[in-house]
VOKE-874705 format. One record per atom (N, C-alpha, C): x, y, z. Coordinates in steps of 0.001 Angstrom, whole numbers, plus 500000, padded with zeros to 6 digits. Example, Ala and Ser with C-alpha at 12.3 -4.5 7.8 and 13.67 -1.06 7.14 Angstrom:
513190494310507800 512300495500507800 513200496700507800 512850497750507080 513670498940507140 512900500030507870 
***
This chain:
122272066316711685 123018065369712539 124385065949712851 124752065997714105 126060066506714496 126899065383715070 128225065571714975 129145064583715533 129861065176716740 130207064349717663 130860064804718888 132350064486718863 132989064718717727 134422064529717640 134806063113717290 136051062787717523 136589061480717170 137569061055718242 138016059822718136 138952059308719122 140161058698718439 141309058824719068 142502058161718572 142537056717719030 143317055914718328 143438054491718643 144919054155718790 145241053461719864 146616053036720103 146656051518720245 147355050878719331 147518049418719338 148974049146719713 149194048448720810 150547048255721310 150900046775721419 151846046333720584 152419044978720643 151338043905720689 150333044055719841 149210043118719842 149567041859719049 149349040714719671 149528039409719028 148278038570719254 148018037678718297 146939036714718466 147424035382717943 147513034389718845 148005033060718490 146888032036718619 146836031124717670 145965029953717744 146886028740717732 147206028254718933 148230027209719090 149533027704718447 150043027017717435 151316027428716838 151143028501715759 149900028747715324 149668029718714252 149564031126714833 150329032048714248 150300033436714697 149498034273713697 148240034539714026 147401035356713150 147854036809713165 148325037275714337 148941038599714474 150205038435715295 151240039159714906 152539038977715550 153151040330715889 152907040806717124 153554042003717655 153285043238716789 151989043551716601 151592044701715782 151400045924716674 152048047018716316 151871048305716997 151488049355715969 150493050176716321 149956051123715363 149235052227716130 149492053484715755 148814054622716363 148015055352715290 146728055559715551 145824056208714606 145315057485715248 145464058592714553 145094059896715091 143582060080715077 143041060913715989 141606061209715960 141202061782714600 140106061253714035 139602061744712767 140300061198711545 141241060283711720 141995059739710596 141237058582709948 141410058430708636 140879057294707884 142066056405707547 142136055238708188 143248054315707991 142695052996707452 143272052523706363 142891051220705816 143909050169706211 143420048982706554 144256047808706789 144217046995705504 145348046884704849 145420046276703522 146371045096703542 145976044029702877 146850042870702777 146123041729702105 146855040702701703 146227039531701079 145455038716702109 144718037715701651 144012036817702560 145005036170703521 144637036144704801 145513035539705799 146572036475706352 146515037760705996 147544038691706467 147306039158707892 146080038990708414 145784039378709791 144919040624709914 144506041212708801 143763042477708870 142398042314709529 141662041245709204 140349041037709817 140495040646711281 141541039900711611 141797039565713021 142038040831713826 142813041757713278 143085043010713982 141804043816714148 140970043875713113 139712044609713229 138806043960714277 138804042620714333 137984041915715322 138456042205716742 139763042356716928 140292042727718246 139872044151718592 139902045062717610 139467046438717849 137987046493718198 137208045594717573 135776045560717855 135421044831719126 136365044103719716 136100043360720948 135517041987720722 135508041520719471 134914040208719182 135867039069719522 137163039332719499 138149038372719995 139151039128720865 139781038411721759 140751039034722651 142163038684722206 143103039638722332 144480039356721919 145176038405722882 146135037679722360 146971036831723210 147922037685724037 148369038785723455 149268039713724137 149038041105723577 149458042122724331 149358043495723879 148117044197724406 147940045460724008 146834046273724512 146256047152723414 145006047561723634 144304048474722723 143700049590723558 143924050823723135 143357051982723819 142589052834722820 141404053283723232 140652054291722492 140802055588723271 141588056500722759 141910057694723532 142674057297724775 142203057734725936 142875057394727208 142300056125727836 141382055466727163 140657054335727749 141213053012727249 141622052149728180 142078050811727832 140855049930727590 140715049454726326 139535048646725972 139933047221725588 141133046809725955 141654045513725521 140674044378725797 140035044402726967 139127043314727333 137690043813727540 137381044969726970 136023045517727056 135131044838726021 133947044381726388 133064043720725407 132599044694724323 132191044166723171 131839045025722026 130786046079722340 129723045712723081 128612046643723286 128968047796724225 130146047723724846 130569048805725731 131705049648725127 131978049437723848 133071050176723216 132603051442722503 131301051597722326 130744052794721692 131351053028720309 131325051979719484 131863052081718126 130807051672717115 130884052253715925 130027051839714828 130741050802713994 129999049806713521 130604048719712741 129777048480711484 130454048393710340 129805048053709079 130431046757708587 129611045702708493 130108044397708098 130060044223706579 130814043260706093 130832042935704672 129436042542704181 128666041854705006 127346041371704613 126235042383704889 126609043549705471 125676044606705892 124890044210707131 124530042908707278 123813042412708466 122534043196708738 121762043501707689 120485044184707854 119385043164708156 118313043622708818 117181042757709154 116125042895708060 115873041835707271 114952041950706134 113502042192706540 113121041798707775 111736041971708206 111464043371708741 112514044209708845 112355045573709345 112434046570708193 111818047724708382 111957048802707413 113341049423707536 113658050315706602 114933051038706660 115049051791707979 113994052504708361 114031053272709601 114224052391710820 113560051237710832 113683050318711970 115087049724712038 115686049445710879 117055048941710873 118018049958711468 117856051205711062 118761052251711563 118523052483713050 117255052478713458 116925052721714869 117356051581715779 117614050400715208 118012049253716026 119263049579716855 120182050346716269 121404050710717007 121068051577718217 120028052400718114 119607053243719245 118909052401720304 118100051453719842 117396050565720777 118400049719721555 119407049190720842 120392048330721510 121146049084722597 121282050400722430 121993051214723430 121045051856724432 119753051509724302 118727051969725236 118692053490725343 118845054131724187 118735055591724162 117262055977724178 116924057161724686 115514057570724804 114783057508723466 113625056825723461 112887056617722217 112399057927721622 112222058931722451 111719060214721966 112655060858720949 113929060502721003 114887061110720081 115208060267718860 114590059079718765 114947058165717674 114652058755716295 113466059291716107 113049059741714778 114005060795714227 114379061757715065 115291062802714604 116661062255714263 117163061327715092 118485060765714838 118487059902713576 117413059121713385 117312058274712182 117256059143710934 116431060188710973 116321061090709823 117662061754709518 118379062151710554 119679062786710360 120697061836709754 120706060573710220 121648059581709699 121346059258708241 120051059126707898 119680058829706518 119990060009705602 119841061220706116 120210062392705315 121714062400705045 122488061982706033 123939061966705881 124375061030704759 123630059942704552 123980058985703494 123070059147702272 122361060289702227 121536060657701075 120405059655700813 119734059268701907 118558058395701802 117363059002702539 117276060320702561 116136060970703225 114820060493702613 113845060205703481 112537059773703011 112405058285702795 113468057532703088 113437056075702869 113041055308704127 112628056003705179 112376055340706456 111433054146706352 110420054235705509 109404053186705462 109623052164704349 110727052258703632 111016051270702582 111418049938703226 111106048857702520 111569047541702941 112973047316702402 113755046517703083 115116046227702641 115106045565701267 114100044729701014 114012044024699725 113771044970698556 113346046191698837 113083047176697786 114321047993697424 115427047753698080 116621048573697898 117640047898696991 118410048724696309 119540048226695522 120702047899696453 121743047267695899 122914046939696714 123571048179697308 123667049225696511 124275050452697008 123450051106698095 122110051045697972 121244051618699001 121317050820700293 121409049496700189 121559048675701396 122859049003702123 123904049221701323 125183049575701927 125066050899702679 124310051834702137 124131053128702803 123300052986704080 122315052088704069 121541051846705287 122447051301706389 123324050380706014 124278049839707001 125170050948707547 125582051876706688 126381053017707148 125571053897708094 124312054158707723 123464054991708574 123305054374709957 123122053053710009 122977052376711303 124264052503712132 125405052516711444 126683052611712161 126940054005712714 126350055043712096 126659056415712515 125521057073713294 124342056412713395 123165057066713961 123357057464715419 124152056730716172 124360057061717584 125614057906717792 126147058429716658 127258059376716662 128510058821717345 128995057681716861 130219057116717450 131438057941717063 132466057847717872 133707058556717559 134679057668716788 134347056377716673 135173055425715933 134265054491715156 134577054297713864 133807053395713011 134745052359712411 134371051084712525 135126049986711924 134359049475710712 135066049271709600 134419048786708381 135180047578707850 134451046476707644 135059045231707179 134627044954705737 135403045422704768 135159045228703341 133697045491702961 133142046656703299 131715046888703070 131330047044701600 132310047237700707 131987047454699293 132232046220698427 132687045126699015 133151043988698226 132031043311697436 130782043438697895 129675042767697199 129099043597696054 129581044826695889 129050045704694852 129788045503693539 129109045834692414 129803045755691131 130804046897691023 131718046790690062 132859047711690001 132431049167689899 131474049462689035 131082050857688829 130504051456690105 129628050697690775 129038051183692020 130082051251693124 130996050288693153 132051050294694170 132928051532694031 133276051880692790 134098053073692564 133375054330693028 132069054413692742 131292055578693154 131178055657694672 130982054506695326 130838054490696782 132133054830697493 133275054534696872 134552054924697472 134635056435697633 134218057160696600 134242058621696666 133227059113697689 132044058475697725 131032058876698702 131517058656700127 132235057557700370 132768057310701714 133808058357702102 134607058787701148 135565059881701422 134814061126701878 133750061481701146 132986062677701487 132276062507702835 131740061303703079 131062061040704348 132043061177705509 133243060684705336 134252060787706390 134530062240706735 134610063094705719 134856064511705976 133697065138706752 132469064752706393 131312065333707077 131203064836708522 131527063574708751 131384062985710083 132465063442711045 133702063448710575 134818063758711458 135224062600712351 134577061432712208 134904060275713049 136172059594712555 136829058878713442 137952058026713062 137396056784712374 137974056408711226 137515055229710501 138690054282710277 138492053007710625 139470051957710334 138782050977709394 139386050769708236 138719050118707105 139557048945706623 138967047757706570 139663046564706085 139345046349704614 140376046111703808 140178045804702398 141359044984701881 141119044229700801 142219043560700108 142476044234698769 141724045317698493 141795046015697214 142688047241697367 143883047209696763 144833048300696967 144331049612696388 143628049580695248 143112050836694676 142075051461695598 141239050632696211 140242051127697163 140935051801698349 141965051166698881 142687051732700021 143353053053699651 143980053119698478 144658054339698069 143663055460697821 142482055135697308 141480056143696979 140933056834698216 140689056085699289 139933056621700421 140768057064701610 141974056545701774 142643056608703072 143569057803703238 143666058256704493 144731059185704861 146059058430704940 146010057242705538 147175056356705570 146703054922705350 147635054099704873 147353052688704624 148378051855705382 147878050861706123 148755049930706850 148793048612706075 149989048206705653 150168046965704900 150529045845705864 149725044770705853 150014043617706699 150356042409705834 151255041602706368 151637040353705705 151976039318706759 151332038167706677 151601037065707613 151538037511709069 150555038356709380 150340038768710756 151215039896711241 152065040445710390 152970041515710800 152694042782710009 152926043926710657 152799045209709985 154091045474709211 153977045575707887 155152045772707037 155467047254706876 154433048065706627 154644049494706402 153319050213706571 153356051426707143 152185052291707175 152624053674706730 151858054247705785 152228055560705258 151068056103704444 151242057310703928 150236057888703044 150222057103701739 149123057165700990 149089056463699703 150236056843698781 150552058128698711 151634058571697824 152975057993698247 153257058027699544 154543057517700024 154644056008699833 153550055284700069 153578053838699861 153872053507698409 153265054249697502 153422053986696079 154830054327695607 155356055455696082 156643055942695574 157835055532696432 157595055117697671 158689054729698572 158338053425699304 158095052341698569 157762051070699227 158930050562700072 158600049934701196 159647049472702114 160407048275701565 159722047426700790 160392046245700253 159632045752699022 160075044632698479 159486044121697239 158033043689697425 157655043242698637 156271042861698867 155350044066698723 155692045172699368 154870046377699271 154848046889697835 156003046875697167 156081047354695783 155184046543694866 155106045239695093 154281044382694242 152809044482694592 152499044859695835 151111044891696290 150455046237696009 151254047298695955 150733048642695700 151044049008694258 150015049216693468 150230049582692074 150473048367691199 151025048629690028 151246047600689019 152725047633688662 153518046837689340 154966046924689195 155565045568688832 156576045627687959 157413044458687683 158651044568688562 159054043454689149 160222043431690025 161352042697689315 162442043416689063 163548042878688281 164827042873689112 165527041736689196 166787041702689941 167816042633689306 168496043405690139 169559044298689674 170755044137690597 171910044619690149 173119044581690970 173587046001691233 174188046199692374 174679047521692770 175837047930691852 175762049157691298 176804049645690397 177346050996690850 177058051390692082 177512052662692617 176590053104693729 176863054266694346 176040054741695463 174574054936695088 174314055328693836 172945055562693403 172651054908692059 173428053865691725 173273053229690418 173172051711690546 172387051135689618 172260049684689551 172411049255688100 172802048002687919 172941047440686574 171780046492686310 171155046666685142 170087045796684674 170484045311683297 170916044056683211 171441043568681946 172648044394681538 172610044955680345 173720045781679881 173546047246680184 172458047638680847 172193049053681131 172519049388682580 172991050613682802 173198051136684147 172155052218684386 171412052080685465 170322053001685777 170655053791687030 170353055087686987 170586055948688149 169278056151688892 169331056040690210 168167056294691053 168317057656691714 167200058348691875 167221059656692508 167209059596694014 167381058409694582 167373058257696038 168452057245696428 168938057290697653 169982056338698069 169505054901697946 170410054021697591 170046052611697476 169910051985698863 169019050996698997 168919050272700271 170236049581700593 170482049361701877 171725048718702305 171721047218702038 170506046648701895 170409045205701677 171161044785700420 171695043577700435 172486043119699296 171646042669698116 170449042100698370 169600041559697310 168610042633696881 168886043283695744 168099044445695324 167228044121694113 166082044811694057 165154044665692940 164747046048692440 164603046171691133 164055047376690527 162545047194690409 161776048112691011 160315048076690919 159894049018689795 159551048450688652 159187049250687484 157671049351687422 157139050544687679 155704050770687633 155291051131686204 154261050469685714 153909050571684295 153643052007683851 153066052819684755 152715054175684351 153915055123684362 155044054693684930 156219055571685018 157147055424683812 156985054347683024 157786054190681814 157183055030680695 158028055806680028 157565056680678947 158260056300677647 157503056313676566 158102056032675257 159009057188674867 160231056853674470 161229057848674093 161193058044672580 160808059236672182 160739059532670753 162065060043670213 163075060154671092 164375060669670669 165179059639669914 166435059984669643 167272059111668820 168505058607669568 168351058468670919 169469057911671677 169746058723672906 170940058564673458 171328059305674651 170619058756675868 170345059683676811 169764059251678074 168314059692678231 167653060018677106 166262060448677187 166123061950677192 167241062671677207 167190064108677055 167106064888678336 166733064289679485 166613065043680736 167262064286681884 168237063459681563 168896062660682581 168176061377682901 167091061085682174 166323059869682431 167090058638681973 166817057531682627 167394056251682222 166694055761680966 167463055166680072 166900054754678790 167116053263678586 166037052570678157 166085051143677873 165474050929676496 165949049906675805 165399049654674472 165231048153674245 164333047836673320 164061046441672989 163012046369671906 162234045285671914 161191045096670906 159835044909671568 158797045382670900 157433045179671369 157066043711671153 156699043031672241 156370041611672127 154865041345672173 154088042287672738 152632042097672797 151967043427673111 150778043648672570 149975044834672870 148571044366673230 148094044775674418 146766044377674877 145907045626675041 144773045644674362 143838046763674465 142976046571675705 142937047600676584 142169047500677831 141240048704678007 140615049113676921 139660050209677014 140348051555676998 140497052151678179 141097053490678246 142604053471678047 143217052288678039 144673052219677911 145106050971677134 146350051030676694 147011049874676091 148080049395677054 148188048089677228 149303047534677988 150289046973676968 151476047576676937 152476047237675928 153612046465676607 153886045268676116 154979044451676661 156219044655675804 157320044896676478 158594045195675839 159625044170676291 160271043507675340 161347042573675655 162679043255675365 163462043476676445 164762044118676270 165719043185675544 166851043744675114 167812042967674326 168399041800675114 168387041902676476 168919040800677282 167835039790677654 166598039974677117 165506039046677383 164576039464678506 164919040522679264 164053041015680328 162752041562679737 161634041234680360 160327041686679871 159767042758680812 159390043893680240 158753044982680971 157393045253680344 156548045975681080 155294046435680487 155100047898680826 154487048616679914 154136050000680160 152700050217679754 152100051244680345 150707051546680040 150652052839679250 149950052803678126 149859053934677222 148388054269676997 147986055565677026 146587055903676727 146175055326675370 144903054989675225 144449054331674002 143951055312672941 143982056626673247 143527057563672221 144512057593671048 144052058099669908 144807057960668658 146219058543668751 146350059728669347 147659060384669378 148687059545670125 148262058922671239 149184058103672023 149460056775671328 148430056195670712 148600054894670072 149579054980668894 149617056129668253 150484056266667082 151964056187667435 152295056388668733 153701056321669150 154143054905669498 153204053943669480 153536052562669828 153819051781668548 155022051250668397 155315050447667208 154482049165667197 154325048545666059 153610047260666009 154428046172666690 153792045045666966 154501043914667569 155695043545666693 156856043415667326 158094043123666606 158934044352666341 158315045537666440 159056046775666198 159914047164667385 160976047894667123 161860048352668202 161257049553668895 161579049663670171 161036050746670988 162052051105672066 162124052378672409 162953052841673525 162050053507674549 162334053269675812 161553053874676897 162502054532677883 161964055524678603 162767056203679617 162096056065680978 162925056103682001 162482056020683389 163249057076684161 162539058079684661 163197059171685372 163870058633686638 165035059176687015 165697058697688239 164795058709689473 163911059735689595 163021059781690751 161984058659690723 161762058095689536 160830056969689393 161559055635689319 162877055674689493 163684054442689485 163771053953690926 162826053081691288 162633052662692675 163366051339692910 164330051373693810 165108050174694139 164695049738695549 164293048474695689 163814047969696987 164570046700697358 164683046436698661 165248045153699085 164243044046698882 164719042841698630 163826041692698501 163215041388699853 161899041230699894 161210040929701147 161591039546701631 161639039390702937 161950038076703513 160876037079703128 161276035867702879 160316034812702464 159375034498703605 
***
């Protein structure tokens, strides 16, 4: 199976209003050909509405959508030449696997003489060769998901839309399918726009992630940049596992947290209401006997208030001397566990300036 390239997507000032409710509010976004972009946000953030506008299932109140040089703002779905994978898979139980995949070719009235080769190629791409005659009822959840993918790619679209296609799978299978989708994207070369509410899923698969909140685009960036350079407290709380602690400005690159002054390795935001975003994996237990952690790192101390075993890791809660509560994640193997004092014991932790992330409070 060969692909005929990919297409870029340009979303310009798109809004969708339902009377006084704004499901989308002036969203602009440019997606490069061949890029994998996830739309991430909580329920009601507008991500599914935006995907529905891209698919042509609803029309925007304002703004435009272009696929490459083609304005498709008011083009019906069947004329957009896009592959779509729904959350429910939308497979036909009375058809075989091959018939389900071929349905996309039939709907586009492509020559029947080429169906068998295209179906076989699509099933090979999702590692289901030889399954043409299986019934849908004979397949596992992961296999059904792959059939839905095969149906979406069989006619070689240059753009694929996916609406939470892994949400019905159990965690282990979902994690495995995330990696498979990454590999499939590389083989296809198509542009993929993927809706999810799962931040780990978005970070695992995407070239870039677009964060939406209340119908507005808050930030779009690579997974690494989103995690390490969140635009505000909403993004910081939504990406990763972070505690948000109020701090006060104590200099050009310093903030005060209780009785401690912390240095950040980046300029502080200009906003007056600042928060320290403490990511659990960035706090390190300090085995030293004081100072600043030995390498210029910020140092905090307090008592262990709770330890929760979570399989591969321990979540350790630390109450600072001023009453502030932090948590850090420590590997659960013996060598790492031995460095964690028992509940009630004193502990010191360090936070490198480059990991000392100060963000403005997001607007309510």
